[in-house]
C-alpha positions in Angstrom: 48.2 6.0 -113.5 46.3 8.7 -115.4 43.1 8.0 -113.5 44.8 8.0 -110.2 46.5 11.3 -111.0 43.2 12.8 -112.1 41.4 11.6 -108.9 44.3 12.9 -106.7 44.2 16.3 -108.5 40.4 16.5 -108.2 40.6 15.8 -104.5 43.2 18.5 -103.9 41.1 21.0 -106.0 38.0 20.2 -103.9 39.8 20.7 -100.7 41.3 24.0 -101.9 38.0 25.1 -103.0 36.5 24.2 -99.6 39.2 26.2 -97.8 38.5 29.2 -100.0 34.8 28.9 -99.1 35.6 28.9 -95.4 37.7 32.1 -95.8 34.9 33.8 -97.8 32.3 32.8 -95.3 34.5 34.1 -92.4 35.0 37.4 -94.2 31.3 37.9 -94.7 30.4 36.9 -91.1 33.1 39.3 -89.7 31.9 42.0 -92.0 28.3 41.8 -90.7 29.5 41.7 -87.0 31.8 44.6 -87.4 29.3 46.8 -89.2 26.7 46.3 -86.5 29.3 46.8 -83.8 30.3 50.1 -85.5 26.7 51.2 -85.3 26.3 50.2 -81.7 25.6 53.2 -79.4 25.1 55.8 -82.2 22.8 58.5 -80.8 21.4 59.5 -84.1 22.1 63.2 -83.5 25.2 64.1 -85.4 25.6 67.9 -85.5 22.7 68.5 -83.1 24.2 68.1 -79.7 27.2 69.4 -77.8 27.4 65.9 -76.2 28.2 64.4 -79.5 31.9 64.9 -80.6 32.2 65.1 -84.3 36.0 64.8 -84.1 36.1 61.3 -82.9 32.5 60.2 -83.6 32.0 59.6 -79.8 28.9 60.2 -77.7 30.2 61.8 -74.5 26.8 62.3 -72.8 24.8 59.9 -70.7 23.7 56.8 -72.4 20.0 56.1 -72.6 20.3 52.5 -73.8 22.9 49.6 -73.7 24.9 49.8 -76.9 26.4 46.3 -76.7 25.7 43.3 -74.5 26.8 39.7 -74.5 25.8 36.3 -73.1 27.8 33.1 -72.5 27.5 29.7 -70.8 27.7 31.3 -67.3 25.4 34.2 -68.3 22.8 32.5 -70.6 20.5 34.5 -72.8 17.0 34.7 -71.3 15.3 33.5 -74.5 17.8 32.1 -77.0 20.0 29.0 -76.6 23.3 29.1 -78.5 25.2 26.0 -79.7 27.4 24.7 -76.9 30.6 26.6 -76.7 29.3 29.7 -78.4 28.4 33.1 -77.2 25.6 35.5 -78.1 26.0 39.3 -78.6 23.6 42.1 -79.4 24.0 45.7 -80.5 21.7 48.8 -80.4 21.7 52.2 -82.0 19.3 55.1 -82.1 17.4 56.3 -85.1 16.5 60.0 -85.2 18.0 60.2 -81.7 18.2 63.7 -80.3 15.4 66.3 -79.5 15.4 69.7 -78.0 16.0 69.7 -74.3 15.9 72.5 -71.6 18.0 75.5 -72.6 19.3 76.7 -76.0 21.9 74.0 -76.3 20.7 71.2 -74.1 19.7 68.0 -75.8 18.5 64.7 -74.6 19.0 61.2 -76.2 15.5 59.9 -77.1 14.7 56.5 -75.7 12.3 54.2 -77.7 8.9 55.6 -78.2 6.7 55.0 -75.1 3.4 56.2 -76.6 1.9 57.7 -79.7 2.8 61.2 -78.5 6.5 60.6 -79.3 7.6 62.0 -82.7 7.7 59.3 -85.4 11.1 58.1 -86.6 12.7 58.2 -83.2 13.6 55.0 -81.4 16.0 52.1 -81.4 17.1 49.5 -83.8 19.4 46.5 -83.0 20.8 43.1 -84.0 21.3 40.0 -82.0 23.8 37.4 -83.2 23.7 33.8 -82.1 25.0 30.4 -83.3 22.2 28.0 -83.9 20.8 25.2 -86.1 18.3 25.5 -88.9 14.9 24.6 -87.4 16.5 23.8 -84.2 17.4 20.3 -85.4 20.6 18.7 -84.2 21.2 17.1 -87.7 21.7 20.5 -89.3 25.1 22.2 -89.3 25.6 25.2 -86.9 25.2 28.6 -88.5 25.4 32.3 -87.5 21.9 33.7 -87.1 20.8 37.3 -86.7 17.6 38.6 -85.2 16.9 42.3 -86.0 15.0 44.3 -83.3 13.2 47.5 -83.6 11.2 49.7 -81.2 9.0 50.5 -84.2 7.1 47.2 -84.0 8.7 45.5 -87.1 11.0 43.0 -85.3 11.3 39.8 -87.3 12.4 36.3 -86.6 16.0 35.2 -86.5 17.4 34.4 -90.0 20.4 32.4 -91.1 23.5 34.3 -92.4 26.4 31.9 -92.7 26.4 28.1 -92.4 29.2 26.1 -91.0 30.3 28.4 -88.2 31.1 25.8 -85.5 31.4 28.4 -82.6 31.6 32.1 -81.8 33.4 33.5 -78.9 32.9 37.2 -78.0 35.2 39.0 -75.5 34.9 42.5 -74.1 37.5 45.2 -73.4 37.0 47.2 -70.1 38.7 50.4 -68.9 41.9 49.6 -66.9 42.0 46.0 -68.3 44.5 44.9 -70.9 42.7 41.6 -71.4 39.3 40.9 -73.1 36.9 39.2 -70.7 33.8 37.0 -71.3 30.3 38.3 -70.9 29.8 37.0 -67.4 32.7 39.1 -66.1 31.3 42.5 -67.4 29.7 44.4 -64.6 28.5 47.5 -66.5 27.9 47.2 -70.2 28.3 51.0 -70.7 32.0 50.5 -69.7 32.8 48.3 -72.8 35.5 49.9 -75.0 36.0 47.2 -77.6 34.9 43.8 -78.6 36.8 40.7 -79.9 35.1 38.3 -82.2 36.6 34.8 -82.6 34.9 32.4 -85.1 35.7 28.8 -85.8 34.4 27.5 -89.1 34.2 23.9 -90.2 33.9 22.7 -93.8 30.6 21.0 -94.7 32.5 18.9 -97.2 35.6 17.9 -95.2 34.9 17.2 -91.6 38.6 17.6 -90.6 39.0 21.0 -92.2 38.6 23.7 -89.7 39.9 27.3 -89.5 39.7 30.0 -86.8 39.4 33.8 -87.5 39.5 36.7 -85.2 38.9 40.5 -85.3 38.7 43.4 -82.8 36.4 46.3 -83.1 36.4 49.5 -81.0 33.0 50.8 -80.1 32.5 54.3 -81.6 30.2 55.4 -78.8 33.0 55.1 -76.2 35.6 57.7 -75.5 39.0 56.2 -76.3 42.3 57.7 -75.1 45.8 57.0 -76.3 46.5 55.0 -73.1 43.8 52.6 -74.0 45.3 51.6 -77.3 49.0 52.5 -77.4 50.6 52.6 -80.8 52.7 49.6 -82.0 56.1 49.4 -80.2 55.0 51.8 -77.5 55.6 50.6 -73.9 52.6 49.3 -72.0 51.5 50.4 -68.5 54.3 50.0 -66.1 56.9 49.1 -68.7 60.1 51.1 -69.2 60.4 53.3 -72.3 63.1 51.9 -74.6 
């Protein structure tokens, strides 16, 4: 009886530990995704340009690059293949961003350096997230990978971040649309206001232990008005005011 009780308690402890591991992995994966989403679209010119609003951290001038872009089964990535049922998403932000334009206050957002004549330190950095398998082998568990990109020539290979992420769904919020839509339904990536991440994790120790996690991030490079995100309890579009 003592042996059976010990084994039963040991099994419960192992399962509880595995569930805590899932939650810890999910928090880390969401942290990395949301930090990079928060950087997306940053023009790198705080305090230098009238097109940059310091009150709401929003770039209100013309965008010189795509801040966030996604791919799914109906819009596959041109190079990377994600695990079936998973999406791929990439973010970009400027480094050193703004330079003097025409006139006393005019500024222009610097694109990536086109030649050696562009001032050093100005360009784009980015991160692409995809669900893959180590070494591309089907026998390895799926994991979240990131491939960091740079216009400075130091782009590296994709590296594994979190193991055991069974799938990643990425949805996008567009102006005038209350729903988040998949990547293949986005017509203009400069219109994206917010991103919804949905992760499903599976325990590497217990095959039947799965958990789903979700989080929404508003892109800082997009002007957001109260009508886009009404406060809790406020009536939605077309709804009567209680």
